[in-house]
C-alpha positions in Angstrom: 0.0 0.1 -0.2 1.1 3.4 -0.6 2.6 5.4 2.0 3.1 9.2 3.1 6.8 10.1 4.2 6.8 12.7 7.0 9.7 14.5 6.6 11.4 17.0 9.1 15.1 18.3 9.5 15.4 18.1 13.1 13.7 16.5 16.3 14.2 19.5 18.9 11.7 20.8 21.6 10.2 23.1 19.1 6.6 23.4 18.2 6.6 21.8 15.1 8.5 18.8 16.2 6.3 18.2 19.2 3.3 18.4 16.7 4.7 15.8 14.4 5.3 13.4 17.2 1.8 14.0 18.4 0.4 13.2 15.1 2.6 10.4 14.6 0.9 9.0 18.0 -2.6 9.7 16.8 -2.1 7.8 13.6 -1.3 4.7 15.7 -4.5 5.0 17.4 -6.6 5.3 14.3 -4.6 3.7 11.2 -5.3 5.4 7.8 -2.7 5.7 5.1 0.7 4.1 6.1 3.1 6.7 7.4 6.7 6.7 7.4 8.9 9.4 9.4 12.4 10.6 8.8 14.4 13.0 10.5 17.3 14.4 8.5 19.6 16.0 10.9 21.7 14.9 14.1 19.9 17.4 16.1 17.4 14.9 18.2 16.0 15.5 21.6 16.0 12.0 23.0 12.6 12.3 24.6 10.9 13.0 21.3 12.9 10.5 19.3 11.8 7.8 21.7 8.1 8.9 21.8 8.1 8.9 18.0 9.9 5.2 18.0 7.4 4.0 20.3 4.6 4.7 17.7 5.4 1.7 15.6 5.6 3.7 12.4 8.7 3.1 10.3 11.0 5.8 11.7 14.5 6.9 10.1 17.2 9.2 12.0 19.6 10.1 9.1 21.9 12.0 11.6 23.2 14.3 9.1 25.5 17.1 10.5 24.2 20.5 9.9 25.0 22.0 6.6 26.7 18.7 5.3 26.1 18.7 1.4 27.0 15.0 1.0 24.3 13.5 -2.1 24.5 10.2 -0.1 21.4 11.6 2.1 19.3 12.0 -0.7 20.0 8.5 -2.1 19.2 7.3 1.2 15.8 9.1 1.2 15.2 7.6 -2.1 16.0 4.1 -0.7 13.5 4.5 1.8 11.0 5.5 -0.7 11.4 2.6 -2.6 11.0 0.3 0.4 7.7 1.6 1.5 6.4 2.7 -1.7 6.2 6.2 -0.8 3.9 8.3 -3.1 4.1 11.4 -1.3 6.2 13.8 0.9 4.9 15.8 3.5 7.9 18.5 4.7 7.7 20.4 7.7 10.3 22.8 7.6 12.3 24.7 4.9 15.3 22.2 5.0 13.0 19.3 4.8 11.0 20.8 1.6 14.4 21.4 -0.1 15.3 17.7 0.2 11.9 16.7 -0.8 12.2 19.0 -4.0 15.6 17.3 -4.9 13.8 13.7 -4.2 11.1 14.6 -6.6 14.0 15.0 -9.5 14.6 11.7 -9.3 11.0 10.0 -8.2 7.8 11.2 -9.2 5.5 12.1 -6.2 3.3 14.7 -4.5 5.0 17.1 -2.6 3.3 19.1 0.4 4.6 21.7 2.7 3.3 23.2 6.1 4.0 26.8 6.4 4.5 27.0 10.3 5.0 31.0 10.8 3.8 34.1 9.3 6.8 36.0 7.3 8.4 33.2 5.8 6.4 33.2 2.6 6.9 36.9 2.2 10.6 36.4 2.8 11.1 34.4 -0.3 12.6 36.1 -3.6 11.6 35.5 -7.1 13.6 32.4 -7.6 12.4 30.6 -4.3 9.0 31.6 -5.0 9.3 29.9 -8.6 11.1 26.8 -7.3 8.4 26.4 -4.7 5.5 26.8 -7.7 7.5 24.1 -9.5 8.3 21.5 -7.2 5.6 21.8 -4.2 2.3 20.7 -5.1 0.1 21.8 -2.1 0.6 23.9 0.9 -0.7 23.6 4.3 -1.2 27.2 6.1 -1.8 26.6 9.8 -3.9 29.9 10.0 -5.9 32.6 7.9 -2.9 35.0 8.1 -0.4 32.2 6.9 -2.8 31.4 4.1 -3.3 35.0 3.3 0.5 35.3 2.7 0.4 32.4 0.4 -2.1 33.6 -1.6 -0.4 36.8 -1.9 2.4 34.8 -3.5 0.1 32.9 -5.6 1.0 29.4 -4.2 -1.2 26.4 -5.3 -3.7 24.4 -3.4 -3.8 26.0 -0.1 -5.4 24.2 2.4 -5.8 26.2 6.1 -5.4 23.5 8.9 -5.0 24.4 12.4 -2.5 22.8 14.3 -3.7 20.9 17.3 -2.8 19.1 20.6 -3.2 15.7 22.4 -5.9 17.2 24.7 -5.9 14.2 27.0 -2.0 15.1 27.9 -2.9 18.7 28.9 -6.4 18.5 30.3 -6.4 19.7 34.0 -9.1 21.3 36.2 -9.2 25.2 36.4 -7.1 26.3 39.5 -8.5 29.7 40.8 -6.0 32.5 41.2 -5.2 32.5 44.9 -5.4 36.3 46.6 -2.2 37.1 48.5 -0.3 34.1 47.0 2.8 34.9 44.6 1.7 35.4 41.0 3.3 32.5 38.8 3.7 33.2 35.3 4.8 30.9 32.8 5.8 31.2 28.9 6.7 28.3 26.9 8.8 29.1 23.5 12.1 28.8 21.9 14.3 31.4 23.6 14.4 33.8 20.6 13.2 37.4 21.4 13.3 38.6 17.7 10.0 36.3 17.3 9.1 35.2 20.5 9.3 38.4 22.6 10.8 37.0 25.8 12.4 40.8 26.6 9.1 42.1 26.6 7.7 39.8 29.1 10.9 40.1 31.2 10.4 44.0 31.2 6.5 43.7 32.2 7.7 41.4 35.1 9.8 44.4 36.2 7.2 46.6 35.9 4.8 44.4 38.2 7.7 44.0 40.5 7.9 47.7 40.9 4.3 48.1 41.5 4.5 45.5 44.5 3.7 42.3 42.8 5.2 39.3 44.5 5.7 37.8 40.9 8.0 34.6 39.4 8.3 34.0 35.7 9.2 30.6 34.2 10.7 30.6 30.8 10.4 27.1 29.2 12.4 26.7 26.0 15.9 26.4 24.4 18.1 28.8 22.7 18.1 28.4 18.6 20.8 25.7 17.7 24.3 27.0 18.1 23.1 30.1 20.0 25.6 30.2 23.1 24.8 33.9 23.9 20.7 34.0 23.9 20.2 32.8 27.5 23.0 35.0 28.9 21.9 38.0 26.9 18.4 37.4 28.6 19.7 36.7 32.1 21.7 40.4 31.7 18.3 41.7 30.9 16.4 40.2 33.9 19.4 41.6 36.1 18.8 45.1 34.4 15.4 44.6 35.3 15.8 44.0 39.3 14.0 40.6 38.8 17.0 38.0 38.1 15.9 36.1 41.5 12.2 36.1 40.4 12.8 34.3 36.8 13.7 30.9 36.1 15.1 29.8 32.5 14.0 25.9 32.0 15.9 24.5 29.1 15.5 20.9 27.9 12.1 20.3 29.5 9.6 17.8 28.5 7.3 18.0 31.4 5.2 20.8 30.0 2.1 19.6 31.3 3.2 19.5 34.7 4.9 23.0 34.4 1.7 24.5 33.0 -0.2 23.1 36.2 2.1 24.7 38.4 1.4 28.4 36.7 -1.1 31.0 37.3 -1.3 32.9 33.9 0.2 31.9 30.8 1.8 34.8 28.7 3.0 34.8 25.0 4.4 38.1 24.1 5.4 37.2 20.4 6.1 39.8 18.0 4.9 37.7 15.3 3.3 34.2 15.5 2.1 31.8 12.6 -0.6 30.1 15.3 0.4 29.6 19.1 0.4 26.1 19.6 1.4 26.5 22.9 -1.9 28.7 23.6 -3.5 25.5 23.1 -2.0 23.8 25.4 -2.2 26.1 28.1 -6.2 26.8 27.5 -6.5 22.7 27.9 -4.5 23.0 31.0 -6.8 25.3 32.6 -4.7 27.9 32.6 -5.8 31.8 31.6 -3.9 32.9 28.5 -2.4 36.4 27.8 -1.1 36.9 24.4 0.2 39.9 22.0 -2.8 40.8 19.5 -0.6 39.7 16.2 -1.5 37.2 13.5 -2.1 33.7 14.9 -2.9 34.3 18.3 -5.3 37.0 17.1 -7.3 34.4 15.3 -7.5 32.3 18.3 -8.4 34.5 21.3 -11.7 36.7 21.8 -10.5 39.2 23.9 -12.2 38.9 27.4 -13.7 35.6 26.7 -11.2 32.8 26.3 -8.0 34.7 26.7 -6.9 38.3 27.1 -4.9 40.4 24.3 -2.3 43.1 24.7 -0.6 45.5 22.6 2.3 44.0 20.7 5.8 44.7 21.9 4.3 46.8 24.8 5.7 45.9 28.1 3.6 48.5 29.9 0.0 46.9 28.4 1.2 43.5 29.1 2.0 44.3 32.7 -1.3 46.2 32.9 -3.2 43.3 31.5 -1.4 40.8 33.7 -2.2 43.1 36.9 -5.9 43.5 36.1 -6.3 39.5 35.7 -4.3 39.0 38.9 -6.9 41.6 40.6 -10.0 39.6 39.4 -9.6 36.0 40.3 -13.2 35.2 39.0 -12.6 36.8 35.7 -9.3 34.6 35.4 -11.3 31.5 36.3 -14.1 32.3 33.7 -12.0 33.0 30.9 -10.0 29.7 31.7 -13.1 27.9 31.6 -14.3 29.5 28.4 -11.1 28.6 26.8 -11.3 25.1 28.0 -14.5 24.6 26.0 -13.1 26.4 23.0 -9.9 24.1 22.8 -11.9 21.0 22.5 -12.2 21.4 18.8 -8.5 21.6 18.4 -7.5 18.0 19.4 -4.9 15.9 17.2 -7.5 13.6 15.9 -9.3 16.3 14.1 -6.2 17.5 12.6 -5.4 13.8 11.3 -8.4 13.7 9.6 -8.0 16.8 7.8 -4.5 15.8 7.1 -5.7 12.3 5.6 -8.1 13.7 3.7 -5.8 15.9 1.5 -3.4 13.3 1.2 -6.3 11.2 -0.3 -7.1 14.3 -2.4 -3.4 14.8 -3.7 -2.2 10.9 -3.5 -1.0 10.2 -7.4 -3.2 7.9 -9.1 -0.4 6.2 -10.7 2.2 3.9 -9.1 5.5 5.9 -8.2 8.5 4.7 -10.2 
């Protein structure tokens, strides 16, 4: 039976990597088209790798050193495709897309690509756009904002499919804020302030501390691969704002549900964001969310109903919104409860069925060579 090859560059603790692992587990629970999973590079989180291998699907770790140009990787991919009668590649990042495009030169197949963020497609030059149109047959946009950018670039066959989570892994009771208790904030994101805005949240914590709040904040996530300066830079900012003792940077963590369970408010201060998978996780965990009014989060949140929006890039407005929420535990509990009802439509099973429908539509009718 023809298979779909799920292709990703690395398997670190990022949103797209965790999404792919959850999708693999979901496919095991409800078999459809056979799936094959390939991780190209040697950047592999042991926890995610173990979970992916445990799904029972064929899984291959090619362990390519970053930036290596050895053409044998393509030959290895082609051998895997022949072994499993792969008719379709679903690429989940830019590097994976490039290998999918190269493979298509040697073996006829359908190639799809998930665009996981805003700003990616507008950043392509004319050559990249033309190559994409030539070799990528269909595109998955994770939000309406991403879909609009794809339409502007005149990409072909655009399907909007929201990211999703395994709800059962995060579901927990809503926990009311405790008046007089320390306020515990949490942010889960790659330590990349240029997009994720951790500097904005650090400044907001400083403002709240200056107002007399007994406040603590956990930043859960890793710096970009090879970046040795990001963590010290954020630590210096926390020291400058006078809140270094109030902030923890928790890297290489896999216990996200437990960490969310210890938090009072989840904050996503991104400067831009294609969707916001972590918002769904926090909602499912019963934690009220505060997010910047940008792109994907703006599509998910109804301000004052299932979350709170703040003016993007404004530490002052973020501090005001956190303070208002902390002062109104009943409002915080209502928002968290509404969000839990809202997030039920974003279970990974729903995303899986949308993926399968696209695969069946786009699968070539003739047998691959």
